[in-house]
N, CA and C atoms as an extended XYZ file, in Angstrom:
492
Properties=species:S:1:pos:R:3:atomname:S:1:resname:S:1:resid:I:1 pbc="F F F"
N        -4.752       -2.997      -13.639 N   MET     1
C        -5.010       -4.375      -13.331 CA  MET     1
C        -5.249       -4.495      -11.823 C   MET     1
N        -6.221       -5.297      -11.432 N   ILE     2
C        -6.479       -5.529      -10.014 CA  ILE     2
C        -5.484       -6.567       -9.504 C   ILE     2
N        -4.833       -6.199       -8.395 N   ARG     3
C        -3.883       -7.107       -7.760 CA  ARG     3
C        -4.131       -7.106       -6.259 C   ARG     3
N        -3.449       -7.982       -5.569 N   ILE     4
C        -3.588       -8.096       -4.119 CA  ILE     4
C        -2.414       -7.385       -3.445 C   ILE     4
N        -2.773       -6.499       -2.507 N   GLU     5
C        -1.768       -5.827       -1.679 CA  GLU     5
C        -1.792       -6.488       -0.306 C   GLU     5
N        -0.624       -6.733        0.240 N   ILE     6
C        -0.479       -7.317        1.568 CA  ILE     6
C         0.014       -6.216        2.499 C   ILE     6
N        -0.656       -6.046        3.631 N   SER     7
C        -0.261       -5.058        4.638 CA  SER     7
C         0.095       -5.789        5.919 C   SER     7
N         1.213       -5.423        6.523 N   LEU     8
C         1.610       -6.033        7.773 CA  LEU     8
C         2.409       -5.055        8.616 C   LEU     8
N         2.453       -5.307        9.890 N   PHE     9
C         3.264       -4.514       10.802 CA  PHE     9
C         4.524       -5.295       11.113 C   PHE     9
N         5.656       -4.595       11.096 N   LEU    10
C         6.926       -5.179       11.511 CA  LEU    10
C         7.473       -4.350       12.656 C   LEU    10
N         8.243       -4.975       13.531 N   LYS    11
C         8.922       -4.204       14.558 CA  LYS    11
C         9.847       -3.216       13.857 C   LYS    11
N         9.911       -2.015       14.364 N   ASN    12
C        10.734       -0.969       13.774 CA  ASN    12
C        12.141       -1.031       14.363 C   ASN    12
N        12.848       -2.130       14.035 N   VAL    13
C        14.210       -2.352       14.513 CA  VAL    13
C        15.069       -2.839       13.343 C   VAL    13
N        16.369       -2.607       13.422 N   PRO    14
C        17.254       -3.050       12.331 CA  PRO    14
C        17.145       -4.546       12.072 C   PRO    14
N        17.063       -4.911       10.814 N   GLY    15
C        17.076       -6.308       10.402 CA  GLY    15
C        15.712       -6.933       10.151 C   GLY    15
N        14.633       -6.327       10.650 N   GLU    16
C        13.305       -6.930       10.479 CA  GLU    16
C        12.867       -6.954        9.017 C   GLU    16
N        13.106       -5.864        8.304 N   LEU    17
C        12.746       -5.828        6.884 CA  LEU    17
C        13.585       -6.843        6.101 C   LEU    17
N        14.834       -6.984        6.468 N   ALA    18
C        15.697       -7.973        5.809 CA  ALA    18
C        15.167       -9.384        6.000 C   ALA    18
N        14.657       -9.675        7.203 N   LYS    19
C        14.080      -11.009        7.456 CA  LYS    19
C        12.880      -11.259        6.545 C   LYS    19
N        12.021      -10.247        6.429 N   LEU    20
C        10.837      -10.382        5.577 CA  LEU    20
C        11.230      -10.575        4.120 C   LEU    20
N        12.122       -9.723        3.622 N   THR    21
C        12.494       -9.817        2.205 CA  THR    21
C        13.276      -11.095        1.911 C   THR    21
N        14.067      -11.566        2.869 N   GLU    22
C        14.778      -12.834        2.679 CA  GLU    22
C        13.793      -13.998        2.620 C   GLU    22
N        12.787      -13.949        3.477 N   LEU    23
C        11.764      -14.999        3.480 CA  LEU    23
C        11.076      -15.080        2.116 C   LEU    23
N        10.667      -13.938        1.602 N   LEU    24
C         9.991      -13.925        0.301 CA  LEU    24
C        10.954      -14.290       -0.830 C   LEU    24
N        12.134      -13.702       -0.822 N   GLY    25
C        13.116      -13.963       -1.881 CA  GLY    25
C        13.550      -15.415       -1.940 C   GLY    25
N        13.732      -16.041       -0.773 N   SER    26
C        14.162      -17.450       -0.759 CA  SER    26
C        13.067      -18.375       -1.305 C   SER    26
N        11.832      -17.893       -1.340 N   ALA    27
C        10.722      -18.671       -1.914 CA  ALA    27
C        10.482      -18.267       -3.363 C   ALA    27
N        11.405      -17.526       -3.939 N   ASP    28
C        11.316      -17.063       -5.331 CA  ASP    28
C        10.103      -16.157       -5.571 C   ASP    28
N         9.797      -15.343       -4.559 N   ILE    29
C         8.715      -14.368       -4.650 CA  ILE    29
C         9.341      -12.996       -4.840 C   ILE    29
N         8.899      -12.300       -5.872 N   ASN    30
C         9.421      -10.969       -6.149 CA  ASN    30
C         8.479       -9.904       -5.574 C   ASN    30
N         9.053       -8.887       -4.956 N   ILE    31
C         8.282       -7.738       -4.494 CA  ILE    31
C         8.242       -6.747       -5.648 C   ILE    31
N         7.050       -6.527       -6.195 N   ASP    32
C         6.892       -5.625       -7.328 CA  ASP    32
C         6.773       -4.166       -6.902 C   ASP    32
N         6.229       -3.927       -5.713 N   ALA    33
C         6.117       -2.566       -5.175 CA  ALA    33
C         6.022       -2.678       -3.658 C   ALA    33
N         6.567       -1.666       -2.970 N   ILE    34
C         6.547       -1.670       -1.509 CA  ILE    34
C         6.543       -0.239       -0.996 C   ILE    34
N         5.861       -0.039        0.112 N   THR    35
C         5.917        1.229        0.828 CA  THR    35
C         5.997        0.903        2.314 C   THR    35
N         6.736        1.721        3.020 N   ILE    36
C         6.938        1.524        4.456 CA  ILE    36
C         6.703        2.855        5.134 C   ILE    36
N         5.943        2.827        6.219 N   GLN    37
C         5.759        4.053        6.986 CA  GLN    37
C         5.744        3.721        8.461 C   GLN    37
N         6.130        4.688        9.253 N   ASP    38
C         6.052        4.578       10.697 CA  ASP    38
C         4.591        4.350       11.046 C   ASP    38
N         4.305        3.352       11.825 N   ALA    39
C         2.918        3.035       12.154 CA  ALA    39
C         2.234        4.129       12.954 C   ALA    39
N         2.996        5.016       13.588 N   SER    40
C         2.361        6.084       14.358 CA  SER    40
C         1.581        7.023       13.445 C   SER    40
N         2.036        7.209       12.215 N   ALA    41
C         1.275        8.026       11.259 CA  ALA    41
C        -0.043        7.337       10.919 C   ALA    41
N        -0.011        6.029       10.818 N   TYR    42
C        -1.220        5.249       10.544 CA  TYR    42
C        -2.216        5.404       11.696 C   TYR    42
N        -1.702        5.322       12.920 N   VAL    43
C        -2.559        5.487       14.091 CA  VAL    43
C        -3.156        6.894       14.115 C   VAL    43
N        -2.345        7.880       13.783 N   GLN    44
C        -2.846        9.259       13.751 CA  GLN    44
C        -4.000        9.380       12.760 C   GLN    44
N        -3.852        8.786       11.589 N   ASN    45
C        -4.932        8.813       10.589 CA  ASN    45
C        -6.193        8.133       11.107 C   ASN    45
N        -6.037        7.027       11.829 N   LEU    46
C        -7.198        6.347       12.405 CA  LEU    46
C        -7.928        7.245       13.395 C   LEU    46
N        -7.167        7.934       14.241 N   PHE    47
C        -7.790        8.813       15.214 CA  PHE    47
C        -8.500        9.979       14.527 C   PHE    47
N        -7.865       10.529       13.488 N   GLU    48
C        -8.499       11.640       12.774 CA  GLU    48
C        -9.781       11.176       12.093 C   GLU    48
N        -9.758       10.006       11.481 N   ALA    49
C       -10.954        9.473       10.825 CA  ALA    49
C       -12.040        9.190       11.853 C   ALA    49
N       -11.645        8.651       12.975 N   ARG    50
C       -12.620        8.361       14.028 CA  ARG    50
C       -13.274        9.657       14.501 C   ARG    50
N       -12.485       10.667       14.684 N   GLY    51
C       -13.017       11.944       15.137 CA  GLY    51
C       -14.002       12.538       14.143 C   GLY    51
N       -13.716       12.392       12.846 N   LYS    52
C       -14.613       12.926       11.816 CA  LYS    52
C       -15.889       12.105       11.707 C   LYS    52
N       -15.736       10.774       11.766 N   SER    53
C       -16.905        9.930       11.543 CA  SER    53
C       -17.826        9.864       12.754 C   SER    53
N       -17.279        9.944       13.942 N   LEU    54
C       -18.097        9.835       15.142 CA  LEU    54
C       -18.404       11.186       15.765 C   LEU    54
N       -17.919       12.250       15.168 N   LYS    55
C       -18.141       13.605       15.668 CA  LYS    55
C       -17.632       13.770       17.094 C   LYS    55
N       -16.580       13.021       17.431 N   ARG    56
C       -15.945       13.208       18.725 CA  ARG    56
C       -14.479       12.868       18.561 C   ARG    56
N       -13.670       13.275       19.469 N   HIS    57
C       -12.235       13.043       19.389 CA  HIS    57
C       -11.790       12.148       20.540 C   HIS    57
N       -10.822       11.325       20.265 N   ALA    58
C       -10.248       10.503       21.317 CA  ALA    58
C        -9.473       11.417       22.256 C   ALA    58
N        -9.331       10.993       23.495 N   SER    59
C        -8.597       11.825       24.449 CA  SER    59
C        -7.145       11.929       24.024 C   SER    59
N        -6.539       13.046       24.350 N   SER    60
C        -5.137       13.240       23.969 CA  SER    60
C        -4.248       12.231       24.682 C   SER    60
N        -4.598       11.844       25.912 N   ALA    61
C        -3.801       10.851       26.630 CA  ALA    61
C        -3.866        9.503       25.919 C   ALA    61
N        -5.063        9.119       25.470 N   SER    62
C        -5.231        7.865       24.746 CA  SER    62
C        -4.441        7.882       23.445 C   SER    62
N        -4.547        8.988       22.712 N   TYR    63
C        -3.829        9.126       21.447 CA  TYR    63
C        -2.325        9.083       21.672 C   TYR    63
N        -1.830        9.824       22.659 N   SER    64
C        -0.384        9.882       22.922 CA  SER    64
C         0.165        8.509       23.265 C   SER    64
N        -0.580        7.765       24.054 N   SER    65
C        -0.154        6.424       24.436 CA  SER    65
C        -0.066        5.508       23.216 C   SER    65
N        -1.093        5.528       22.386 N   MET    66
C        -1.084        4.680       21.186 CA  MET    66
C         0.007        5.107       20.214 C   MET    66
N         0.215        6.400       20.056 N   ARG    67
C         1.246        6.888       19.143 CA  ARG    67
C         2.626        6.442       19.601 C   ARG    67
N         2.887        6.529       20.900 N   ARG    68
C         4.178        6.119       21.446 CA  ARG    68
C         4.390        4.625       21.200 C   ARG    68
N         3.354        3.823       21.493 N   ASP    69
C         3.473        2.371       21.291 CA  ASP    69
C         3.619        2.016       19.818 C   ASP    69
N         2.895        2.707       18.947 N   SER    70
C         2.914        2.363       17.525 CA  SER    70
C         4.206        2.770       16.842 C   SER    70
N         4.976        3.687       17.437 N   ALA    71
C         6.258        4.084       16.837 CA  ALA    71
C         7.249        2.929       16.841 C   ALA    71
N         6.955        1.891       17.628 N   GLU    72
C         7.821        0.718       17.667 CA  GLU    72
C         7.599       -0.197       16.470 C   GLU    72
N         6.603        0.136       15.634 N   PHE    73
C         6.276       -0.702       14.494 CA  PHE    73
C         6.255        0.108       13.206 C   PHE    73
N         6.449       -0.582       12.105 N   ALA    74
C         6.350        0.024       10.776 CA  ALA    74
C         5.221       -0.669       10.033 C   ALA    74
N         4.455        0.114        9.291 N   LEU    75
C         3.397       -0.433        8.446 CA  LEU    75
C         3.996       -0.678        7.063 C   LEU    75
N         3.965       -1.921        6.619 N   ILE    76
C         4.508       -2.321        5.321 CA  ILE    76
C         3.336       -2.658        4.411 C   ILE    76
N         3.323       -2.080        3.220 N   ARG    77
C         2.357       -2.474        2.197 CA  ARG    77
C         3.179       -2.943        1.009 C   ARG    77
N         2.814       -4.110        0.466 N   LEU    78
C         3.579       -4.612       -0.674 CA  LEU    78
C         2.702       -5.392       -1.633 C   LEU    78
N         3.164       -5.403       -2.875 N   VAL    79
C         2.529       -6.183       -3.939 CA  VAL    79
C         3.602       -7.126       -4.457 C   VAL    79
N         3.269       -8.427       -4.484 N   THR    80
C         4.235       -9.412       -4.963 CA  THR    80
C         3.731      -10.074       -6.239 C   THR    80
N         4.629      -10.794       -6.889 N   ASN    81
C         4.246      -11.506       -8.109 CA  ASN    81
C         3.479      -12.794       -7.811 C   ASN    81
N         3.453      -13.217       -6.546 N   GLN    82
C         2.742      -14.432       -6.153 CA  GLN    82
C         2.026      -14.182       -4.818 C   GLN    82
N         0.919      -13.468       -4.830 N   PRO    83
C         0.286      -13.088       -3.561 CA  PRO    83
C        -0.208      -14.273       -2.726 C   PRO    83
N        -0.774      -15.286       -3.348 N   GLU    84
C        -1.275      -16.434       -2.578 CA  GLU    84
C        -0.126      -17.155       -1.884 C   GLU    84
N         0.938      -17.368       -2.615 N   LYS    85
C         2.120      -18.033       -2.040 CA  LYS    85
C         2.728      -17.146       -0.948 C   LYS    85
N         2.743      -15.840       -1.172 N   SER    86
C         3.272      -14.892       -0.177 CA  SER    86
C         2.483      -14.989        1.118 C   SER    86
N         1.161      -14.979        1.011 N   MET    87
C         0.321      -15.022        2.206 CA  MET    87
C         0.451      -16.362        2.939 C   MET    87
N         0.562      -17.439        2.201 N   ALA    88
C         0.755      -18.744        2.830 CA  ALA    88
C         2.075      -18.763        3.604 C   ALA    88
N         3.108      -18.226        3.015 N   LEU    89
C         4.420      -18.166        3.654 CA  LEU    89
C         4.393      -17.277        4.899 C   LEU    89
N         3.706      -16.149        4.803 N   LEU    90
C         3.577      -15.264        5.962 CA  LEU    90
C         2.811      -15.957        7.085 C   LEU    90
N         1.761      -16.685        6.733 N   ASN    91
C         0.997      -17.460        7.732 CA  ASN    91
C         1.875      -18.495        8.420 C   ASN    91
N         2.635      -19.229        7.624 N   GLU    92
C         3.511      -20.273        8.159 CA  GLU    92
C         4.542      -19.710        9.125 C   GLU    92
N         4.909      -18.451        8.926 N   ASN    93
C         5.953      -17.829        9.743 CA  ASN    93
C         5.391      -16.855       10.773 C   ASN    93
N         4.106      -16.986       11.072 N   ASP    94
C         3.437      -16.245       12.144 CA  ASP    94
C         3.439      -14.729       11.989 C   ASP    94
N         3.410      -14.241       10.748 N   TYR    95
C         3.241      -12.808       10.516 CA  TYR    95
C         1.751      -12.499       10.574 C   TYR    95
N         1.402      -11.384       11.163 N   LEU    96
C         0.034      -10.895       11.134 CA  LEU    96
C        -0.081       -9.944        9.960 C   LEU    96
N        -1.048      -10.199        9.087 N   PHE    97
C        -1.166       -9.375        7.886 CA  PHE    97
C        -2.612       -9.302        7.445 C   PHE    97
N        -2.850       -8.408        6.525 N   ASP    98
C        -4.156       -8.241        5.915 CA  ASP    98
C        -3.923       -8.137        4.415 C   ASP    98
N        -4.956       -8.370        3.632 N   SER    99
C        -4.812       -8.216        2.184 CA  SER    99
C        -6.036       -7.505        1.639 C   SER    99
N        -5.846       -6.827        0.522 N   LYS   100
C        -6.958       -6.143       -0.128 CA  LYS   100
C        -6.638       -5.974       -1.601 C   LYS   100
N        -7.683       -5.757       -2.378 N   GLU   101
C        -7.486       -5.496       -3.795 CA  GLU   101
C        -7.080       -4.044       -3.987 C   GLU   101
N        -6.144       -3.841       -4.911 N   VAL   102
C        -5.709       -2.514       -5.318 CA  VAL   102
C        -5.601       -2.512       -6.842 C   VAL   102
N        -5.429       -1.348       -7.410 N   VAL   103
C        -5.254       -1.220       -8.854 CA  VAL   103
C        -3.795       -0.877       -9.116 C   VAL   103
N        -3.140       -1.657       -9.977 N   THR   104
C        -1.764       -1.349      -10.359 CA  THR   104
C        -1.736       -0.963      -11.835 C   THR   104
N        -0.939        0.036      -12.138 N   ILE   105
C        -0.838        0.536      -13.508 CA  ILE   105
C         0.631        0.769      -13.831 C   ILE   105
N         1.091        0.189      -14.922 N   GLU   106
C         2.461        0.457      -15.379 CA  GLU   106
C         2.449        1.749      -16.178 C   GLU   106
N         3.319        2.662      -15.796 N   ILE   107
C         3.400        3.935      -16.508 CA  ILE   107
C         4.836        4.199      -16.928 C   ILE   107
N         4.990        5.053      -17.911 N   THR   108
C         6.314        5.479      -18.349 CA  THR   108
C         6.819        6.521      -17.366 C   THR   108
N         8.078        6.452      -17.035 N   ASN   109
C         8.673        7.372      -16.072 CA  ASN   109
C         9.039        8.693      -16.753 C   ASN   109
N         8.011        9.442      -17.127 N   THR   110
C         8.207       10.745      -17.764 CA  THR   110
C         7.251       11.764      -17.151 C   THR   110
N         7.613       13.045      -17.216 N   PRO   111
C         6.754       14.083      -16.641 CA  PRO   111
C         5.350       14.065      -17.247 C   PRO   111
N         4.355       14.194      -16.385 N   GLY   112
C         2.967       14.280      -16.832 CA  GLY   112
C         2.220       12.962      -16.903 C   GLY   112
N         2.915       11.839      -16.835 N   GLU   113
C         2.237       10.541      -16.969 CA  GLU   113
C         1.315       10.274      -15.779 C   GLU   113
N         1.766       10.587      -14.582 N   LEU   114
C         0.922       10.392      -13.403 CA  LEU   114
C        -0.302       11.313      -13.453 C   LEU   114
N        -0.126       12.485      -14.032 N   THR   115
C        -1.245       13.422      -14.180 CA  THR   115
C        -2.362       12.815      -15.018 C   THR   115
N        -2.002       12.137      -16.104 N   LYS   116
C        -3.012       11.515      -16.961 CA  LYS   116
C        -3.874       10.530      -16.168 C   LYS   116
N        -3.237        9.766      -15.324 N   ILE   117
C        -3.958        8.756      -14.550 CA  ILE   117
C        -4.829        9.403      -13.486 C   ILE   117
N        -4.262       10.321      -12.739 N   THR   118
C        -5.021       10.930      -11.645 CA  THR   118
C        -6.187       11.758      -12.174 C   THR   118
N        -6.041       12.339      -13.364 N   LYS   119
C        -7.168       13.066      -13.967 CA  LYS   119
C        -8.314       12.116      -14.273 C   LYS   119
N        -7.989       10.914      -14.762 N   LYS   120
C        -9.040        9.932      -15.068 CA  LYS   120
C        -9.791        9.528      -13.799 C   LYS   120
N        -9.057        9.317      -12.717 N   PHE   121
C        -9.726        9.019      -11.451 CA  PHE   121
C       -10.690       10.151      -11.110 C   PHE   121
N       -10.213       11.380      -11.214 N   GLY   122
C       -11.039       12.539      -10.895 CA  GLY   122
C       -12.254       12.670      -11.793 C   GLY   122
N       -12.051       12.471      -13.100 N   GLU   123
C       -13.170       12.557      -14.044 CA  GLU   123
C       -14.254       11.536      -13.738 C   GLU   123
N       -13.853       10.383      -13.231 N   GLU   124
C       -14.806        9.327      -12.891 CA  GLU   124
C       -15.290        9.430      -11.446 C   GLU   124
N       -14.880       10.489      -10.758 N   GLN   125
C       -15.292       10.727       -9.369 CA  GLN   125
C       -14.895        9.575       -8.437 C   GLN   125
N       -13.694        9.026       -8.664 N   ILE   126
C       -13.179        7.950       -7.811 CA  ILE   126
C       -12.072        8.521       -6.943 C   ILE   126
N       -12.285        8.465       -5.636 N   ASN   127
C       -11.305        8.978       -4.690 CA  ASN   127
C       -10.153        7.985       -4.529 C   ASN   127
N        -8.945        8.504       -4.371 N   ILE   128
C        -7.759        7.679       -4.147 CA  ILE   128
C        -7.399        7.804       -2.670 C   ILE   128
N        -7.389        6.700       -1.948 N   ASN   129
C        -7.045        6.727       -0.529 CA  ASN   129
C        -5.547        6.864       -0.307 C   ASN   129
N        -4.755        6.179       -1.105 N   TYR   130
C        -3.306        6.329       -1.061 CA  TYR   130
C        -2.724        5.759       -2.347 C   TYR   130
N        -1.475        6.113       -2.620 N   VAL   131
C        -0.785        5.644       -3.823 CA  VAL   131
C         0.709        5.539       -3.515 C   VAL   131
N         1.367        4.594       -4.141 N   TYR   132
C         2.826        4.513       -4.069 CA  TYR   132
C         3.316        3.885       -5.358 C   TYR   132
N         4.594        4.070       -5.647 N   GLY   133
C         5.139        3.572       -6.897 CA  GLY   133
C         6.445        2.845       -6.708 C   GLY   133
N         6.859        2.169       -7.753 N   SER   134
C         8.118        1.434       -7.748 CA  SER   134
C         9.149        2.200       -8.560 C   SER   134
N        10.345        1.669       -8.577 N   VAL   135
C        11.404        2.272       -9.376 CA  VAL   135
C        11.260        1.830      -10.825 C   VAL   135
N        11.940        2.525      -11.709 N   SER   136
C        11.883        2.181      -13.132 CA  SER   136
C        12.605        0.883      -13.412 C   SER   136
N        12.088        0.128      -14.376 N   ASP   137
C        12.825       -1.022      -14.850 CA  ASP   137
C        13.688       -0.576      -16.034 C   ASP   137
N        14.315       -1.492      -16.701 N   SER   138
C        15.230       -1.130      -17.782 CA  SER   138
C        14.518       -0.475      -18.962 C   SER   138
N        13.202       -0.671      -19.087 N   ASP   139
C        12.439       -0.043      -20.167 CA  ASP   139
C        11.855        1.305      -19.753 C   ASP   139
N        12.182        1.764      -18.540 N   GLY   140
C        11.669        3.040      -18.076 CA  GLY   140
C        10.230        2.981      -17.603 C   GLY   140
N         9.746        1.805      -17.260 N   LYS   141
C         8.379        1.655      -16.757 CA  LYS   141
C         8.397        1.631      -15.231 C   LYS   141
N         7.365        2.191      -14.648 N   CYS   142
C         7.174        2.176      -13.199 CA  CYS   142
C         5.843        1.505      -12.907 C   CYS   142
N         5.754        0.854      -11.778 N   LEU   143
C         4.490        0.273      -11.358 CA  LEU   143
C         3.942        1.143      -10.240 C   LEU   143
N         2.760        1.711      -10.435 N   PHE   144
C         2.117        2.504       -9.402 CA  PHE   144
C         0.949        1.722       -8.835 C   PHE   144
N         0.794        1.784       -7.536 N   VAL   145
C        -0.256        1.077       -6.824 CA  VAL   145
C        -1.231        2.117       -6.295 C   VAL   145
N        -2.492        1.973       -6.640 N   PHE   146
C        -3.538        2.891       -6.212 CA  PHE   146
C        -4.530        2.135       -5.347 C   PHE   146
N        -4.933        2.750       -4.278 N   CYS   147
C        -5.983        2.187       -3.442 CA  CYS   147
C        -7.188        3.110       -3.539 C   CYS   147
N        -8.022        2.890       -4.550 N   PRO   148
C        -9.220        3.727       -4.699 CA  PRO   148
C       -10.356        3.199       -3.838 C   PRO   148
N       -11.340        4.037       -3.613 N   GLU   149
C       -12.500        3.598       -2.837 CA  GLU   149
C       -13.296        2.534       -3.594 C   GLU   149
N       -13.305        2.603       -4.918 N   ASP   150
C       -14.031        1.628       -5.732 CA  ASP   150
C       -13.037        0.966       -6.687 C   ASP   150
N       -12.485       -0.158       -6.263 N   VAL   151
C       -11.432       -0.844       -7.020 CA  VAL   151
C       -11.917       -1.295       -8.393 C   VAL   151
N       -13.075       -1.904       -8.452 N   LYS   152
C       -13.578       -2.453       -9.725 CA  LYS   152
C       -13.829       -1.349      -10.756 C   LYS   152
N       -14.427       -0.249      -10.340 N   SER   153
C       -14.674        0.870      -11.263 CA  SER   153
C       -13.359        1.482      -11.733 C   SER   153
N       -12.411        1.616      -10.808 N   ALA   154
C       -11.114        2.186      -11.171 CA  ALA   154
C       -10.394        1.291      -12.177 C   ALA   154
N       -10.408       -0.011      -11.947 N   ALA   155
C        -9.743       -0.938      -12.866 CA  ALA   155
C       -10.386       -0.884      -14.246 C   ALA   155
N       -11.700       -0.750      -14.285 N   ALA   156
C       -12.419       -0.728      -15.564 CA  ALA   156
C       -12.023        0.462      -16.425 C   ALA   156
N       -11.773        1.616      -15.818 N   ILE   157
C       -11.432        2.786      -16.642 CA  ILE   157
C       -10.021        2.711      -17.200 C   ILE   157
N        -9.189        1.805      -16.658 N   PHE   158
C        -7.829        1.675      -17.157 CA  PHE   158
C        -7.578        0.358      -17.865 C   PHE   158
N        -8.626       -0.403      -18.159 N   GLN   159
C        -8.415       -1.722      -18.777 CA  GLN   159
C        -7.787       -1.613      -20.176 C   GLN   159
N        -7.971       -0.488      -20.851 N   ASN   160
C        -7.372       -0.305      -22.176 CA  ASN   160
C        -6.246        0.718      -22.160 C   ASN   160
N        -5.615        0.914      -20.997 N   GLY   161
C        -4.535        1.882      -20.875 CA  GLY   161
C        -5.030        3.160      -20.237 C   GLY   161
N        -4.180        4.181      -20.290 N   TYR   162
C        -4.534        5.416      -19.610 CA  TYR   162
C        -4.284        6.646      -20.472 C   TYR   162
N        -4.323        6.501      -21.760 N   GLU   163
C        -4.071        7.627      -22.636 CA  GLU   163
C        -5.053        8.752      -22.355 C   GLU   163
N        -4.557        9.977      -22.408 N   ALA   164
C        -5.407       11.149      -22.134 CA  ALA   164
C        -6.310       11.442      -23.321 C   ALA   164
């Protein structure tokens, strides 16, 4: 299913994530999936992509400076049950964020299930830029979030499930 993922940077200090989750929770917004990474890894990926696409590399001094500064922030990606309300709330509270379509698939938390899905992406020649998953619910289901290069094509191949 196509859903909206919200990406934002938070200061990498104790309590910032709690403020964000309290803001969403107090508005009765559930976080269905979340991933957090040190923003310096994100910056490193940007520099590597820039170097590949432009056939040149950023200076090491420039990279080192940005990496040091970006370590003060965390990159948060999340999917909520109410994305429009989430984004409005983030706007009201002066969060800087971005949103994009992603594909979410509920899978059974058993060995080999992720393989079935990733094989389908491969068979359809759809590259996956990144993926993250949630914890199991009481029925043993997990929600996995995929960011493929072609969201609409990826969603179409899973509209009737992901059986191998």
